[in-house]
PDB file of N, CA, C and O in Angstrom, chain B, residues numbered from 101:
ATOM      1  N   MET B 101      75.152  36.768 168.996  1.00  0.00           N
ATOM      2  CA  MET B 101      76.091  35.896 168.597  1.00  0.00           C
ATOM      3  C   MET B 101      76.053  36.026 166.965  1.00  0.00           C
ATOM      4  O   MET B 101      75.084  35.870 166.221  1.00  0.00           O
ATOM      5  N   GLN B 102      77.609  36.408 166.590  1.00  0.00           N
ATOM      6  CA  GLN B 102      77.593  36.364 165.179  1.00  0.00           C
ATOM      7  C   GLN B 102      78.512  35.154 164.698  1.00  0.00           C
ATOM      8  O   GLN B 102      79.450  34.731 165.373  1.00  0.00           O
ATOM      9  N   THR B 103      78.171  34.688 163.567  1.00  0.00           N
ATOM     10  CA  THR B 103      79.079  34.134 162.710  1.00  0.00           C
ATOM     11  C   THR B 103      80.204  34.052 162.338  1.00  0.00           C
ATOM     12  O   THR B 103      80.126  34.692 161.289  1.00  0.00           O
ATOM     13  N   GLN B 104      81.460  33.658 162.435  1.00  0.00           N
ATOM     14  CA  GLN B 104      82.319  34.049 161.740  1.00  0.00           C
ATOM     15  C   GLN B 104      82.313  33.660 160.305  1.00  0.00           C
ATOM     16  O   GLN B 104      81.972  32.537 159.936  1.00  0.00           O
ATOM     17  N   PRO B 105      82.817  34.903 159.252  1.00  0.00           N
ATOM     18  CA  PRO B 105      83.235  34.260 158.152  1.00  0.00           C
ATOM     19  C   PRO B 105      84.219  33.526 157.696  1.00  0.00           C
ATOM     20  O   PRO B 105      85.330  33.716 158.190  1.00  0.00           O
ATOM     21  N   ARG B 106      84.116  32.887 157.034  1.00  0.00           N
ATOM     22  CA  ARG B 106      84.813  31.619 156.000  1.00  0.00           C
ATOM     23  C   ARG B 106      85.566  32.090 154.701  1.00  0.00           C
ATOM     24  O   ARG B 106      85.180  32.947 153.906  1.00  0.00           O
ATOM     25  N   SER B 107      86.454  31.520 154.666  1.00  0.00           N
ATOM     26  CA  SER B 107      86.887  31.875 153.331  1.00  0.00           C
ATOM     27  C   SER B 107      86.844  30.741 152.070  1.00  0.00           C
ATOM     28  O   SER B 107      86.724  29.544 152.330  1.00  0.00           O
ATOM     29  N   GLN B 108      86.927  31.122 151.006  1.00  0.00           N
ATOM     30  CA  GLN B 108      86.301  30.234 149.930  1.00  0.00           C
ATOM     31  C   GLN B 108      87.168  29.093 150.117  1.00  0.00           C
ATOM     32  O   GLN B 108      86.649  27.984 149.991  1.00  0.00           O
ATOM     33  N   THR B 109      88.346  29.165 150.384  1.00  0.00           N
ATOM     34  CA  THR B 109      89.508  28.049 150.465  1.00  0.00           C
ATOM     35  C   THR B 109      89.496  27.208 151.621  1.00  0.00           C
ATOM     36  O   THR B 109      90.021  26.095 151.620  1.00  0.00           O
ATOM     37  N   GLN B 110      88.880  27.735 152.664  1.00  0.00           N
ATOM     38  CA  GLN B 110      88.491  26.950 153.891  1.00  0.00           C
ATOM     39  C   GLN B 110      87.350  25.733 153.448  1.00  0.00           C
ATOM     40  O   GLN B 110      87.389  24.562 153.827  1.00  0.00           O
ATOM     41  N   ASP B 111      86.355  26.333 152.562  1.00  0.00           N
ATOM     42  CA  ASP B 111      84.929  25.954 152.023  1.00  0.00           C
ATOM     43  C   ASP B 111      85.790  24.570 151.303  1.00  0.00           C
ATOM     44  O   ASP B 111      85.550  23.392 151.570  1.00  0.00           O
ATOM     45  N   THR B 112      86.737  25.023 150.427  1.00  0.00           N
ATOM     46  CA  THR B 112      86.979  24.189 149.346  1.00  0.00           C
ATOM     47  C   THR B 112      87.914  23.063 150.274  1.00  0.00           C
ATOM     48  O   THR B 112      87.791  21.865 150.018  1.00  0.00           O
ATOM     49  N   LEU B 113      88.494  23.345 150.947  1.00  0.00           N
ATOM     50  CA  LEU B 113      89.443  22.507 151.760  1.00  0.00           C
ATOM     51  C   LEU B 113      88.567  21.414 152.474  1.00  0.00           C
ATOM     52  O   LEU B 113      88.977  20.253 152.515  1.00  0.00           O
ATOM     53  N   ARG B 114      87.280  21.797 153.078  1.00  0.00           N
ATOM     54  CA  ARG B 114      86.527  20.825 153.673  1.00  0.00           C
ATOM     55  C   ARG B 114      85.933  20.013 152.747  1.00  0.00           C
ATOM     56  O   ARG B 114      86.055  18.789 152.787  1.00  0.00           O
ATOM     57  N   GLN B 115      85.282  20.610 151.894  1.00  0.00           N
ATOM     58  CA  GLN B 115      84.639  19.595 150.680  1.00  0.00           C
ATOM     59  C   GLN B 115      85.433  18.544 150.244  1.00  0.00           C
ATOM     60  O   GLN B 115      85.083  17.366 150.174  1.00  0.00           O
ATOM     61  N   GLY B 116      86.814  19.139 149.873  1.00  0.00           N
ATOM     62  CA  GLY B 116      87.697  18.144 149.643  1.00  0.00           C
ATOM     63  C   GLY B 116      88.245  17.141 150.573  1.00  0.00           C
ATOM     64  O   GLY B 116      88.644  16.076 150.101  1.00  0.00           O
ATOM     65  N   ARG B 117      88.318  17.387 152.006  1.00  0.00           N
ATOM     66  CA  ARG B 117      88.440  16.275 152.855  1.00  0.00           C
ATOM     67  C   ARG B 117      87.315  15.516 153.146  1.00  0.00           C
ATOM     68  O   ARG B 117      87.533  14.403 153.625  1.00  0.00           O
ATOM     69  N   ALA B 118      86.095  15.875 152.958  1.00  0.00           N
ATOM     70  CA  ALA B 118      84.747  15.383 152.966  1.00  0.00           C
ATOM     71  C   ALA B 118      84.637  14.076 151.875  1.00  0.00           C
ATOM     72  O   ALA B 118      84.358  12.912 152.166  1.00  0.00           O
ATOM     73  N   ASN B 119      84.961  14.663 150.457  1.00  0.00           N
ATOM     74  CA  ASN B 119      85.121  14.095 149.555  1.00  0.00           C
ATOM     75  C   ASN B 119      85.985  12.678 149.722  1.00  0.00           C
ATOM     76  O   ASN B 119      85.452  11.570 149.688  1.00  0.00           O
ATOM     77  N   VAL B 120      87.256  12.881 149.887  1.00  0.00           N
ATOM     78  CA  VAL B 120      88.036  12.030 150.226  1.00  0.00           C
ATOM     79  C   VAL B 120      87.576  10.740 151.373  1.00  0.00           C
ATOM     80  O   VAL B 120      87.908   9.583 151.115  1.00  0.00           O
ATOM     81  N   LEU B 121      86.763  11.076 152.683  1.00  0.00           N
ATOM     82  CA  LEU B 121      86.051   9.991 153.426  1.00  0.00           C
ATOM     83  C   LEU B 121      85.055   9.386 153.112  1.00  0.00           C
ATOM     84  O   LEU B 121      84.471   8.541 153.790  1.00  0.00           O
ATOM     85  N   ARG B 122      84.683   9.907 151.677  1.00  0.00           N
ATOM     86  CA  ARG B 122      83.550   9.234 150.874  1.00  0.00           C
ATOM     87  C   ARG B 122      84.223   8.077 149.984  1.00  0.00           C
ATOM     88  O   ARG B 122      83.394   7.472 149.304  1.00  0.00           O
ATOM     89  N   ILE B 123      85.182   7.764 149.883  1.00  0.00           N
ATOM     90  CA  ILE B 123      85.783   6.691 149.039  1.00  0.00           C
ATOM     91  C   ILE B 123      85.457   5.399 149.930  1.00  0.00           C
ATOM     92  O   ILE B 123      85.644   5.321 151.144  1.00  0.00           O
ATOM     93  N   THR B 124      84.964   4.459 149.148  1.00  0.00           N
ATOM     94  CA  THR B 124      84.937   3.122 149.970  1.00  0.00           C
ATOM     95  C   THR B 124      85.964   2.276 149.501  1.00  0.00           C
ATOM     96  O   THR B 124      86.504   2.613 148.448  1.00  0.00           O
ATOM     97  N   SER B 125      86.433   1.008 150.197  1.00  0.00           N
ATOM     98  CA  SER B 125      87.376  -0.026 149.557  1.00  0.00           C
ATOM     99  C   SER B 125      87.019  -0.283 148.680  1.00  0.00           C
ATOM    100  O   SER B 125      87.855  -0.268 147.776  1.00  0.00           O
ATOM    101  N   ARG B 126      85.271  -0.784 148.213  1.00  0.00           N
ATOM    102  CA  ARG B 126      84.823  -1.271 146.912  1.00  0.00           C
ATOM    103  C   ARG B 126      85.428  -0.764 145.658  1.00  0.00           C
ATOM    104  O   ARG B 126      85.871  -1.392 144.696  1.00  0.00           O
ATOM    105  N   GLN B 127      85.308   1.143 145.991  1.00  0.00           N
ATOM    106  CA  GLN B 127      85.168   1.623 145.093  1.00  0.00           C
ATOM    107  C   GLN B 127      87.036   1.882 144.524  1.00  0.00           C
ATOM    108  O   GLN B 127      87.658   1.898 143.462  1.00  0.00           O
ATOM    109  N   LEU B 128      87.333   2.056 146.067  1.00  0.00           N
ATOM    110  CA  LEU B 128      89.508   1.742 145.591  1.00  0.00           C
ATOM    111  C   LEU B 128      89.608   0.308 144.984  1.00  0.00           C
ATOM    112  O   LEU B 128      90.359   0.306 144.009  1.00  0.00           O
ATOM    113  N   SER B 129      89.160  -0.713 145.224  1.00  0.00           N
ATOM    114  CA  SER B 129      89.796  -1.841 144.691  1.00  0.00           C
ATOM    115  C   SER B 129      88.979  -1.877 143.168  1.00  0.00           C
ATOM    116  O   SER B 129      89.322  -2.788 142.414  1.00  0.00           O
ATOM    117  N   ALA B 130      88.152  -1.136 142.797  1.00  0.00           N
ATOM    118  CA  ALA B 130      87.448  -1.094 141.424  1.00  0.00           C
ATOM    119  C   ALA B 130      88.339  -0.732 140.432  1.00  0.00           C
ATOM    120  O   ALA B 130      88.586  -1.379 139.415  1.00  0.00           O
ATOM    121  N   TRP B 131      88.820   0.344 140.773  1.00  0.00           N
ATOM    122  CA  TRP B 131      89.720   1.543 140.439  1.00  0.00           C
ATOM    123  C   TRP B 131      91.096   0.871 139.994  1.00  0.00           C
ATOM    124  O   TRP B 131      91.581   0.870 138.863  1.00  0.00           O
ATOM    125  N   VAL B 132      91.704   0.193 141.379  1.00  0.00           N
ATOM    126  CA  VAL B 132      92.805  -0.461 140.910  1.00  0.00           C
ATOM    127  C   VAL B 132      92.679  -1.846 139.857  1.00  0.00           C
ATOM    128  O   VAL B 132      93.569  -2.073 139.037  1.00  0.00           O
ATOM    129  N   ILE B 133      91.639  -2.605 139.969  1.00  0.00           N
ATOM    130  CA  ILE B 133      91.452  -3.506 139.150  1.00  0.00           C
ATOM    131  C   ILE B 133      91.519  -2.910 137.331  1.00  0.00           C
ATOM    132  O   ILE B 133      92.053  -3.446 136.360  1.00  0.00           O
ATOM    133  N   ALA B 134      90.651  -1.470 137.452  1.00  0.00           N
ATOM    134  CA  ALA B 134      90.762  -1.087 136.009  1.00  0.00           C
ATOM    135  C   ALA B 134      91.532  -0.409 135.713  1.00  0.00           C
ATOM    136  O   ALA B 134      91.442   0.105 134.598  1.00  0.00           O
ATOM    137  N   SER B 135      92.554  -0.117 136.500  1.00  0.00           N
ATOM    138  CA  SER B 135      94.107   0.254 135.988  1.00  0.00           C
ATOM    139  C   SER B 135      95.022  -0.141 135.674  1.00  0.00           C
ATOM    140  O   SER B 135      96.044   0.268 135.122  1.00  0.00           O
ATOM    141  N   ARG B 136      94.414  -1.570 136.286  1.00  0.00           N
ATOM    142  CA  ARG B 136      95.421  -2.876 135.725  1.00  0.00           C
ATOM    143  C   ARG B 136      95.329  -3.451 134.430  1.00  0.00           C
ATOM    144  O   ARG B 136      96.240  -3.869 133.715  1.00  0.00           O
ATOM    145  N   LEU B 137      93.734  -3.406 134.161  1.00  0.00           N
ATOM    146  CA  LEU B 137      93.074  -3.908 132.799  1.00  0.00           C
ATOM    147  C   LEU B 137      93.781  -2.645 131.832  1.00  0.00           C
ATOM    148  O   LEU B 137      94.307  -3.061 130.800  1.00  0.00           O
ATOM    149  N   GLY B 138      93.827  -1.537 132.005  1.00  0.00           N
ATOM    150  CA  GLY B 138      93.722  -0.524 131.227  1.00  0.00           C
ATOM    151  C   GLY B 138      95.570   0.005 130.709  1.00  0.00           C
ATOM    152  O   GLY B 138      96.059   1.026 130.226  1.00  0.00           O
ATOM    153  N   VAL B 139      95.956  -0.960 131.024  1.00  0.00           N
ATOM    154  CA  VAL B 139      97.846  -0.986 130.928  1.00  0.00           C
ATOM    155  C   VAL B 139      98.155  -1.197 129.457  1.00  0.00           C
ATOM    156  O   VAL B 139      98.004  -2.352 129.058  1.00  0.00           O
ATOM    157  N   VAL B 140      98.623  -0.150 128.447  1.00  0.00           N
ATOM    158  CA  VAL B 140      98.989  -0.767 127.203  1.00  0.00           C
ATOM    159  C   VAL B 140     100.531  -0.855 127.115  1.00  0.00           C
ATOM    160  O   VAL B 140     101.162   0.149 127.449  1.00  0.00           O
ATOM    161  N   GLU B 141     101.066  -1.729 126.786  1.00  0.00           N
ATOM    162  CA  GLU B 141     102.553  -1.826 126.679  1.00  0.00           C
ATOM    163  C   GLU B 141     103.302  -0.832 125.333  1.00  0.00           C
ATOM    164  O   GLU B 141     103.088  -0.905 124.123  1.00  0.00           O
ATOM    165  N   PRO B 142     103.992  -0.158 125.903  1.00  0.00           N
ATOM    166  CA  PRO B 142     104.397   0.463 124.176  1.00  0.00           C
ATOM    167  C   PRO B 142     105.158  -0.215 123.159  1.00  0.00           C
ATOM    168  O   PRO B 142     106.011  -1.086 123.332  1.00  0.00           O
ATOM    169  N   LYS B 143     104.660   0.395 121.840  1.00  0.00           N
ATOM    170  CA  LYS B 143     105.803  -0.588 120.998  1.00  0.00           C
ATOM    171  C   LYS B 143     106.765  -0.369 121.169  1.00  0.00           C
ATOM    172  O   LYS B 143     107.037   0.661 121.786  1.00  0.00           O
ATOM    173  N   SER B 144     107.674  -1.146 120.751  1.00  0.00           N
ATOM    174  CA  SER B 144     109.226  -0.962 120.712  1.00  0.00           C
ATOM    175  C   SER B 144     109.672   0.216 119.311  1.00  0.00           C
ATOM    176  O   SER B 144     108.947   0.655 118.419  1.00  0.00           O
ATOM    177  N   ASP B 145     110.964   0.433 119.556  1.00  0.00           N
ATOM    178  CA  ASP B 145     111.264   1.544 118.586  1.00  0.00           C
ATOM    179  C   ASP B 145     111.013   1.378 117.099  1.00  0.00           C
ATOM    180  O   ASP B 145     110.451   2.248 116.434  1.00  0.00           O
ATOM    181  N   GLU B 146     111.545  -0.022 116.495  1.00  0.00           N
ATOM    182  CA  GLU B 146     111.546  -0.399 115.246  1.00  0.00           C
ATOM    183  C   GLU B 146     109.685  -0.480 115.002  1.00  0.00           C
ATOM    184  O   GLU B 146     109.147  -0.084 113.967  1.00  0.00           O
ATOM    185  N   GLU B 147     109.109  -0.930 115.904  1.00  0.00           N
ATOM    186  CA  GLU B 147     107.664  -0.923 115.524  1.00  0.00           C
ATOM    187  C   GLU B 147     106.929   0.295 115.394  1.00  0.00           C
ATOM    188  O   GLU B 147     106.140   0.604 114.501  1.00  0.00           O
ATOM    189  N   ALA B 148     107.382   1.124 116.663  1.00  0.00           N
ATOM    190  CA  ALA B 148     106.788   2.536 116.154  1.00  0.00           C
ATOM    191  C   ALA B 148     107.216   3.214 114.969  1.00  0.00           C
ATOM    192  O   ALA B 148     106.459   4.049 114.472  1.00  0.00           O
ATOM    193  N   TRP B 149     108.304   2.973 114.457  1.00  0.00           N
ATOM    194  CA  TRP B 149     108.728   4.257 113.263  1.00  0.00           C
ATOM    195  C   TRP B 149     108.140   3.418 112.121  1.00  0.00           C
ATOM    196  O   TRP B 149     107.654   4.079 111.203  1.00  0.00           O
ATOM    197  N   GLU B 150     108.083   1.737 111.980  1.00  0.00           N
ATOM    198  CA  GLU B 150     107.684   1.089 110.904  1.00  0.00           C
ATOM    199  C   GLU B 150     106.401   2.295 109.960  1.00  0.00           C
ATOM    200  O   GLU B 150     105.602   3.068 110.487  1.00  0.00           O
ATOM    201  N   GLY B 151     106.567   2.115 108.895  1.00  0.00           N
ATOM    202  CA  GLY B 151     105.436   2.812 107.952  1.00  0.00           C
ATOM    203  C   GLY B 151     106.247   4.345 107.793  1.00  0.00           C
ATOM    204  O   GLY B 151     106.072   5.068 106.812  1.00  0.00           O
ATOM    205  N   THR B 152     106.976   4.623 108.709  1.00  0.00           N
ATOM    206  CA  THR B 152     106.931   6.156 108.670  1.00  0.00           C
ATOM    207  C   THR B 152     108.115   6.964 107.943  1.00  0.00           C
ATOM    208  O   THR B 152     108.386   8.137 108.200  1.00  0.00           O
ATOM    209  N   GLU B 153     108.916   6.002 106.802  1.00  0.00           N
ATOM    210  CA  GLU B 153     109.861   6.477 105.926  1.00  0.00           C
ATOM    211  C   GLU B 153     109.295   7.619 105.290  1.00  0.00           C
ATOM    212  O   GLU B 153     108.100   7.899 105.382  1.00  0.00           O
ATOM    213  N   ILE B 154     110.192   8.335 104.596  1.00  0.00           N
ATOM    214  CA  ILE B 154     109.803   9.300 103.705  1.00  0.00           C
ATOM    215  C   ILE B 154     110.676   9.408 102.308  1.00  0.00           C
ATOM    216  O   ILE B 154     111.824   9.852 102.261  1.00  0.00           O
ATOM    217  N   ASP B 155     109.807   8.845 101.007  1.00  0.00           N
ATOM    218  CA  ASP B 155     110.224   8.735 100.297  1.00  0.00           C
ATOM    219  C   ASP B 155     110.437  10.318  99.198  1.00  0.00           C
ATOM    220  O   ASP B 155     109.679  11.031  98.540  1.00  0.00           O
ATOM    221  N   VAL B 156     112.088  10.280  99.543  1.00  0.00           N
ATOM    222  CA  VAL B 156     112.294  11.651  98.867  1.00  0.00           C
ATOM    223  C   VAL B 156     112.313  12.022  97.254  1.00  0.00           C
ATOM    224  O   VAL B 156     112.433  13.154  96.784  1.00  0.00           O
ATOM    225  N   ARG B 157     112.132  10.501  96.364  1.00  0.00           N
ATOM    226  CA  ARG B 157     111.876  10.469  95.150  1.00  0.00           C
ATOM    227  C   ARG B 157     110.045  11.055  94.724  1.00  0.00           C
ATOM    228  O   ARG B 157     109.624  11.482  93.649  1.00  0.00           O
ATOM    229  N   ARG B 158     109.435  10.883  95.807  1.00  0.00           N
ATOM    230  CA  ARG B 158     107.709  11.393  95.626  1.00  0.00           C
ATOM    231  C   ARG B 158     107.428  12.498  95.505  1.00  0.00           C
ATOM    232  O   ARG B 158     107.677  13.218  96.472  1.00  0.00           O
ATOM    233  N   THR B 159     106.832  13.085  94.358  1.00  0.00           N
ATOM    234  CA  THR B 159     106.708  14.927  94.400  1.00  0.00           C
ATOM    235  C   THR B 159     104.937  14.960  95.062  1.00  0.00           C
ATOM    236  O   THR B 159     104.164  14.122  94.597  1.00  0.00           O
ATOM    237  N   VAL B 160     104.516  15.766  95.928  1.00  0.00           N
ATOM    238  CA  VAL B 160     103.279  15.713  96.310  1.00  0.00           C
ATOM    239  C   VAL B 160     102.816  17.114  95.601  1.00  0.00           C
ATOM    240  O   VAL B 160     103.640  18.029  95.595  1.00  0.00           O
ATOM    241  N   LEU B 161     101.789  17.280  95.122  1.00  0.00           N
ATOM    242  CA  LEU B 161     100.879  17.981  94.388  1.00  0.00           C
ATOM    243  C   LEU B 161     100.118  19.304  95.591  1.00  0.00           C
ATOM    244  O   LEU B 161      99.257  20.085  95.186  1.00  0.00           O
TER     245      LEU B 161
END
């Protein structure tokens, strides 16, 4: 009896499926909480551009 050769793609897909099945509900809820804590509100346009004005009279050496 001979074993069937498997391609690298099949092995990669099988490992990916196994990894997905290993995620627990505790891990998933921790990721959700962490993602909510890490949200940063972008600055308004006026704040983002503040201090970026160029003085055309200033000479740079």
